[in-house]
C-alpha positions, 0 to 999 in steps of 0.5 A, spaced: 381 701 919 375 697 921 375 690 919 369 690 914 373 695 910 379 691 910 375 685 908 372 689 902 378 691 899 382 685 900 376 681 897 375 686 891 382 685 890 383 678 890 389 674 894 394 671 889 401 674 888 403 677 882 408 673 877 415 676 877 415 676 869 410 681 869 416 686 871 422 683 868 420 679 861 420 682 854 414 678 852 410 681 858 412 688 855 411 686 848 404 684 850 402 690 854 404 694 848 399 690 843 394 689 848 394 695 853 397 701 850 394 700 843 387 699 846 386 703 852 384 710 854 390 714 857 392 721 859 396 725 854 396 732 857 392 738 860 388 742 855 392 749 858 398 746 855 395 747 848 391 753 849 391 756 842 389 753 835 395 750 832 398 749 839 401 741 839 405 737 843 407 729 842 405 724 847 409 717 846 408 710 850 412 704 848 413 705 840 406 709 840 407 716 838 401 721 837 401 728 835 396 732 840 393 738 836 388 743 838 384 744 832 379 749 834 377 753 840 373 746 843 377 741 839 383 737 840 385 731 835 391 726 836 394 724 829 399 718 828 406 721 828 408 718 821 408 720 814 403 716 810 409 716 804 415 713 807 413 713 815 418 719 817 416 722 824 412 729 822 414 732 829 419 731 834 417 736 839 412 741 841 410 748 838 405 752 834 403 749 827 399 751 821 400 745 818 403 738 818 409 737 813 413 731 812 421 734 812 423 728 808 419 729 801 414 735 803 407 731 804 403 736 807 396 735 811 392 741 814 390 741 822 384 737 821 388 731 818 386 732 811 391 732 805 393 738 802 398 736 797 405 733 795 411 734 790 410 731 783 402 728 784 403 725 777 407 720 780 402 717 785 396 715 781 394 710 787 393 716 792 386 719 792 387 726 796 380 725 799 382 719 802 389 720 804 388 723 811 392 722 817 390 716 821 387 719 828 387 716 835 380 717 839 380 723 843 376 725 850 377 730 855 375 730 863 378 734 868 382 739 864 385 733 861 386 730 854 385 723 854 387 719 847 385 712 845 389 709 839 383 703 838 378 706 834 373 700 837 374 701 844 369 703 849 368 711 851 372 715 855 366 716 860 365 708 861 373 708 862 372 713 867 367 709 871 366 713 878 372 718 878 368 724 875 363 723 881 368 723 886 371 730 883 364 733 882 365 737 888 372 739 887 373 739 879 380 739 876 378 743 871 378 749 876 386 748 877 392 751 873 398 747 872 404 750 876 409 745 875 410 739 870 417 735 871 418 728 867 424 724 869 427 717 867 427 711 872 431 705 871 425 700 872 419 697 869 413 702 869 409 698 874 415 698 879 414 705 879 407 706 879 406 701 885 411 705 889 406 710 889 399 707 890 401 705 897 403 708 904 406 702 907 413 704 905 413 710 909 416 707 915 422 705 911 422 711 906 420 717 909 421 716 916 421 724 917 414 724 916 412 719 921 410 725 926 405 728 921 402 723 917 398 717 919 401 712 914 398 706 918 392 709 918 391 710 911 384 708 908 385 704 902 378 703 897 377 699 892 369 698 890 366 691 887 364 692 880 369 698 879 375 696 875 379 702 873 379 706 879 381 706 886 383 710 892 387 711 898 386 717 904 392 718 908 391 723 914 395 729 915 396 732 922 396 726 926 402 721 928 403 715 925 401 709 929 409 706 928 411 711 934 408 707 940 411 713 945 406 718 942 407 725 939 403 731 942 399 735 938 404 741 939 410 737 936 406 735 930 404 742 929 412 744 930 414 738 925 409 741 920 412 748 920 419 746 920 420 750 914 416 756 916 418 762 921 411 763 924 409 757 927 402 757 930 400 754 937 395 749 938 390 751 943 388 748 950 384 742 948 385 743 941 389 739 935 394 740 930 390 737 925 385 743 926 390 748 926 393 746 920 386 745 916 385 752 918 391 755 916 390 751 909 384 755 908 387 761 910 392 760 905 388 758 899 384 764 900 390 769 900 393 765 894 387 765 890 381 770 893 376 764 893 371 761 898 374 755 902 370 756 908 366 749 906 372 745 905 373 740 910 379 738 914 380 732 910 380 736 903 384 741 906 390 736 909 389 729 907 393 725 901 387 723 897 390 719 892 386 716 886 388 711 881 385 711 874 387 705 870 392 704 867 397 709 869 394 716 871 394 718 879 390 725 880 390 727 888 384 730 890 386 735 896 389 741 896 396 741 901 399 736 896 395 738 889 399 732 885 398 728 879 402 722 877 403 719 870 407 712 869 409 709 862 414 705 859 420 709 856 420 707 849 421 699 847 425 698 854 422 694 859 427 696 864 426 703 863 420 708 865 418 715 865 414 718 870 411 725 870 409 729 876 404 735 875 402 740 880 395 743 880 393 749 884 387 752 885 385 757 879 385 764 882 378 767 883 376 773 878 382 773 875 385 771 868 388 764 869 395 764 868 399 760 863 401 753 864 408 752 867 413 749 862 415 742 862 421 740 865 425 734 862 430 732 867 437 730 865 439 723 866 443 723 873 438 729 875 434 729 881 427 731 883 430 736 888 433 739 881 426 742 879 425 748 884 418 748 882 416 742 886 419 745 892 419 741 898 416 735 894 422 734 890 426 731 896 420 726 898 420 724 891 427 723 891 426 718 897 420 715 893 424 713 887 431 712 890 430 704 891 426 703 884 433 700 881 434 696 887 427 693 886 428 692 879 434 688 880 432 684 885 426 682 881 430 679 876 435 676 881 429 673 885 428 665 885 421 664 885 415 665 881 410 670 885 411 677 888 408 677 895 403 682 897 399 685 903 392 683 903 390 690 905 395 695 905 397 693 898 390 692 896 390 697 890 396 694 887 392 687 887 386 691 884 391 694 879 394 687 877 387 684 877 385 689 872 391 689 868 391 681 867 384 681 865 386 687 860 392 682 857 387 676 856 383 679 851 384 677 844 
């Protein structure tokens, strides 16, 4: 990485450490619930997960629970999951609905949130049916995703997205289909989990099998002046890591990529494994989707192009690993978090879009590899998350105020923490 880019990323992200109590303190957790999750745009679901009018699901983070409902062909709403009578949860799971009816006393609302009625209305003279609508969160959409914000006075989703739409203009995520959605509980603070996935510095220790095919040290980290919510890293694929000082020839790289295939290619004389892999990816995409991928660059075809949108949304822009991550607190427990993994494959050209894959919630003790829809990625994700409980326990056992971060390779963590600190400092 040229020094000028290193300096730009480090300058944008700052150079101070991160206080440990951001990961270990109940007080920090409560502050985040009040000043972050209650006031920030966050991804709730894919539009294709609620395709028909009346389809609904729940989105929760911390103590917040929202009912996401498609109320029309082009309309989605998000209601507080709480009856206005005595607070009972209106929904406990996803599914199609025609109305929202409280199971405790029968208070009922229409899909548009308007009040339909209750038993014994004569006993509630204080209730004005025209004003007894369900409280809503704000809703916006981008890239085929539904975003929600509980704060009615927050800025627009467009402002929050900053430069992200421009970066995906040539490969919009609207044109993808959800082929897997797996959720797992992790024994650590949500920021411990998130930060494990926004740097490639860990590859040499956590994923040694990838060193022959992935340029972890060669990863480009991008933060931009004046851009507070978006960062990016690009890890080249089809090249060997700089950690392998003895070198790896091009055919070895290609063979390592095709360990699971019975028809490996051969690198031509003077060619590179990267070029062969990119051509193979383009052919595979055409066969799978019927689309035109002739103009797809080698970088778009192969590399791990990972974006981050504050506070917890991680969409990838490439095609070899079409991933999306989401991280959030698990209820009111600052030592537990939920991680969502989605796969977004290109939509088939000229054919009906397939339905969204069902959401799989892994049982405690299960591994990512127990979700067959994740394929080989399940084993890699298991490596990623294997140390997170040790990180949490180590943070709580440490003696000293700050976490030490690399200037460049962990610059996205610096950038995220700077934005988080500024968000929590708002009155």
